[in-house]
Every structure is written in C-alpha cells, then in structure tokens.
N, C-alpha and C positions, 0 to 999 in steps of 0.2 A: 515511399510514403504515398498514401492514397490521397488524392486531391478531393476536397469536399465537392459534392455535386448537388444541384437542385433536383427536386423530386422529378421534374419532367425530363431531366437529363440522364437519369439512370436507365441503362438499357435492360430490357427484360426484367423489369421490376417484379419481384415475387409478390404474390397476393397473400401469402401466409408464411409466417416464420415461427420457429420455436426457440425460445430463449432459455438457456440452461443456467442454473445457479445453485448455490448451496441453499439449504432449507432454513437457515436462521432468519429471524425477523429482520435483521439488518440486511442480509443478502437479498431477501425478497423485496425489501423496500428499495434497494439500489436497482434491482432488476425492473421494478415498476417505474422508477425514474427514467431508465433507459428506454423502456417500452413506450412511455409517454412522449419522449423526445422523438422517437422514430415515427410514432403515429402522427405527431404534429407535422412532420415533414412528408409523410406518406399516408394520408388519411384513409385510403382504400385498403390498406394492408391490415390483415388480421394477425395479431401477435399474441401467442400464449406463452406462459412461463412454466417450465418443468423443473422441479427440484431434484437435485442429484446429491447423494450422500458421498462425501469424500473420505479419504483415509483418516484425516484429522478428526472428522466427526465420529468415526467408528472407534477411535482410540482416545476417548476423552480422559481416561485414567492415566495417561502417560504424558510427560512433558513433550513439547514440540521438539526440543533439542534432542531428546532421546530417540525420536523417530528417525533421525539421521538422514532426512531427505528434505530437499528444498521445495518439492512440489506437492506436499501432502494436502494443500488446500485446493489445488487446481487440477491435478493429474486426472482424476476421475471425470471431471467436466470436459477436459481436453479430449479424453478418450471418446466421450459421447459425441463430441464435435467431429472427430475423425471418422466415427462410425455412422455419421449422418443421422443420429437420433435427435440432434439439435442443430440449429443453424447458426446460432449466436451464443457465445458464452460471456457472462458478466462476472467480473472479478473485482475485488479490491486490489488495486494495482500493487500495493505493498506486499501482497501475497504471491505475486507472480515472479518467479526467479528471473534475475537479470542476466545470468550467465548461461542459461539453458534455452536454446531455441528449438521449439518443437517443429519438426519438418511438416510442411504443408499447411501450417497455421500462421496467422498474422494478427498482431494487435492493430486492428483496423481503425480504432478511434479511442480517444480519451475524453472523459467528461471535463467540464469546467472544474477547477479545483475548489473543493469546499475548505473549511477552516483546517489548515495543516497542523495546528498545534496539538500537543498533548494536554490533558487536563488531570488535575488531582480531584478526587472525590474522597473527602474524609468523613468518617463516621460521626465525629464530634463537631464538624463544621470549621475546624481550625485550618489555616493555610499551611503551605509546605514548610515555611521557616518556623512555624509554631508547633509543629509536630514534636512530641516528646522523644528524647533519645531512646532508641530501642524499639520505636514503633514499627509494627509489621506493615510493610507496603506490598500489596499484591501486584506483581507484574511477571509475565513469562518472557518478556522481550529482553534479550541481552543488551540491545541498544539502550533501552530505558534503564536497565540495571546498571550499566556502565556509567551513565550520566547521573543517576541518583546517588551512586557511591561517591562520585566526584563532588557533588554538591553537598551531600549529607552522609559522610561515612559512618555516622552513628546510627543510621536507620537500618532496619532488618528487611532486606528485599527478599520476598518469598514468591515462589512460582504460583501461578493461578491459571486454570484452564476454564474454558466455557465461553459461551456467547455473552453479549453485553448484559442481558437480563440475569444470566447465571452469576456473573461476576458481581453485579449489584446485590443480588441475594446473599452471596457469601459475605459481602461487606456488612450488610444489615444483620446477619447472624453473628457478627463479632469475630469472624475468622481473621479479619484484618482491621487495622486502624484506618487505612486508606488504600485506595487503588488508583492506578494511573491508566487512563484510556485515551483513545483518539477522540478529539473534539468532533470531527466530521461525523463519526458514527452516532454519537449521542444526539447531535443536531438533526440528523436524518430521521432518527427515531422519535423526535420531539421530547428529548430528555435533557435539554440544555439546562433546565432548572435544577438538575442534580449536581451540577458542577460547583465545586468549592473554589477552585482557582485555575485559571488558564496559565499554562507554562509557556512563556514566550519562546520563539524559535531560537533566539540568541542564548537562551538558557538551557533549553531542552531541544536539541536538533532532531527533527522528525525523521521517519523512515523515508527512503526514496519512494516517491509517488504517493505519500500519505495524503489522503483527502481526494484522490483521483480514482474514478471508476474506469476500469479498462474493459473495452469491448473487443472480444477475440472472435475471429471467423476463420473458415477455411480460405485458402488463397484463390481457389477456383470459383467460377460462377459470378453472378451479379451482386451477391450479398456484400462483399468487401466494399464495392463502390457505393452501395446504398448506405452502409453503416458509416462510411467516411463523410457522409453529408452532415453528421452531427459531431464530427471531430472538432475539438477546441484547440486551435493552433498554439495559443499561449501555454496551455497545459502540456501539449506535445513537446514543445521546445524545452520546457523546464524538466519534464520527466525523462526525456532522452539524455539530458546532461546528468541528472541524478543517477539514473540507472547505469550510465557509463562509469561513474565513480565506483559504484558497487561492483560492476563487472570487472573493472581493472584491479580491484582488490581481491577478486576471486571470492567475494562475500555473498552470502545468501540471506534468507529470511531469519536465520538463527545467528547471524554474526553481529558483533558489537560495532555497528557502523551507522552513523546518522548523516544525512545530507539534505540540503535544501537549496533550491535555485530560485532566483528572482530576476525578472527582466527590468531593465532600465533603458528605455528607448531601444537603441539597436545593440545594446550590450547585455550580457547575461553574467550574473555573479553567482557562483556556486560555492557554498560553504560546507565543509565536512568535518566530522569528528570520527576517529577510529582508534581501536586498541587491538593488540594481538589477541587478547582475551579479556573477559570481565575480570577486573581486579588489577590488570596491568596498566601501565602508564598510558594516559590518553593523549592524543595529538589532534590539534585543530589546524586547519589551513583553509585557504580560499583561492579561487581562480576566477579571473575575469576575462571574457572574450566576446566574440561576435555571436549574435543570435543565429547567424547562418551556419554556425559550426558547433552546436551544443554538445554533440558527442565528443568532439575533439577537446573542448574545454573540460568536460567531465573526466575524460581519460587522463589529461595532464594532471588534474588534481588527484585522481585515483592513484596514478603511478607515484606521485610524490608522497602521498600518505602511505602507500605500500612500503616505500623505502624507509619511512620514519618508524613504522611499527615492525619492520624487519621481516616482511614477507615478500616473496617474488611476485611481481605484477602478473596478472592473468592476461594471457595473449590470445586466448580462444583457440589455441592449437594443441 
C-alpha cells in the first residue's frame, strides 16, 4: 500500500503527466475530477487527458456477458499504461476485475466514495413498488438482475448497453418502462434530477467499489508515490474488503454478486449477496472484523458465500 505524501515530499515529482480514460462523458468527468485533485496537491504539474477506446466501446451491439472477459472496460487502457503512452489510468473501480492482477501495474489510489446506491429512473415517474407487472426494466448487470428478480419477480429485466446518456435516451424512446443506474454516475454528470427513486443498499446491494474512482499507475518511478497523495484511506479499506469477497468467489464484473462495506470506528462490517446464477437461490451474509484486516474480513465472507452457493472458493493459484 502506498502511503500518502505531501507535495513537497514526492521525490522527482514529474512536471507533466498524461491521464488515460474511456471517452464517455462520465469517464471524462471522473478523469477531470482526478486531474483537479492532483493539480490541487501539485500546482506546478501539467496534466492532460487522453481518451482510449476499449473493447466494450467497440462492441456496443453485444451484451457484456457475451464478451466473456472481465477486463473489457480496462484492458486497452492498461495496455496504454504499460506501453507508457499514458502515466495514469482512471477507471470506475467496479469495472476493474478483482481476481486479475496485471503485472507491473498497481491501484495506487482510490477516490472518496460517492453515493454507492443504485437508482430507478422510470418513464412514468412511478416508484419501484408501483411499477406494473411485466414492466420492462433495463439493466445489463447480473447483480441488479438477481436482486430485481428477488424483489419483484413479476418484472421483465432486459439487457441494455450504452453510456448513461444512451440509456436515458432509450428510456425516453419507450424501449423500457424503467432503467436502473448507479447514483454516483448520475450525480457526477449533474443528472440527479432524473432519479425517480434511490434504492437503499440494504435492499439493492451495490457492486464492489461502486461509487469509487480507481487511479492506476505503473509500479516504477515517482508517479505511484505522487498519486498516493490523493488516496482516501476510508475508501481503500472498504474496497479492499469488498474486492476480497468478489475475489474469493471467483466472481467478476458479470457475476451476480453484490457487496458493501462500512466502517464503524475500528471495525468494518461487510455485507454480501450472491447466487450461482441469475434465477438461482440468493444468499445473504455479513462479516464483521478489524479495519486493520479488511481483506481477511472480506475473504472470510466470500468463502462462506461460496460454500452456500455451491462453488469452490477462489484461491488465486
């Protein structure tokens, strides 16, 4: 873990860096937020943003699950980082696989967590419980699909692709009666007024790392130390626990797993929900432990959930 450093403590501070990101409006906004944080700590540094097209961007006509790969949102950006075309990569943490470690790269910092909840946006303005039976709900997330089926088995969950603006347009065109999105993205884009209902985390458990921006760097040179200056410790502790749950289940971005961690003084509470597949029986559990051992706490929960859904725990070997 990189320890945060003050601006005058970073050795050989670079004067110019390039930040790599996807080209969507949300991805650019998140990269701008990280750039502003870095420039606030290092005012003399020049930071530019480079957009990179990912495999997920190139294959908009296919569902994410059909791509069969956990890294479709990040791999092209990681390649640019390894090839030194960029110095820093900015990702939505929930898109970064928990069980795949890219050699020579590190998640050097995590942003403060924005609103971790999911939200419902309905075309008619009615809330989740008031949606009519058979209403088409747009979501491509197996995690959301799993929990929506559990809460309202009478709804029709249908896959939807595209960025936030594209999904809102599809809703307005009448392709869906409602869609489910992450609150954090809408708020970062100034679109919170579109929300019909916030789905509380005890009802709709979020993705691991939802609401957190991950800043990835190469492991060598001064940049990891510099980026660590904006690392948010509370976020780091929570997401290390959450990602340990996902990793223990051998689950990736396309698996029906939800997990959310909260700090209470010197303890951390991690709650999870999982199923072997969408439509299978869901299992909920929680684990409490020390904030000094977040990955151990998450691993204990993940191993227990793995046993309950009938899969072998992932050992990383």
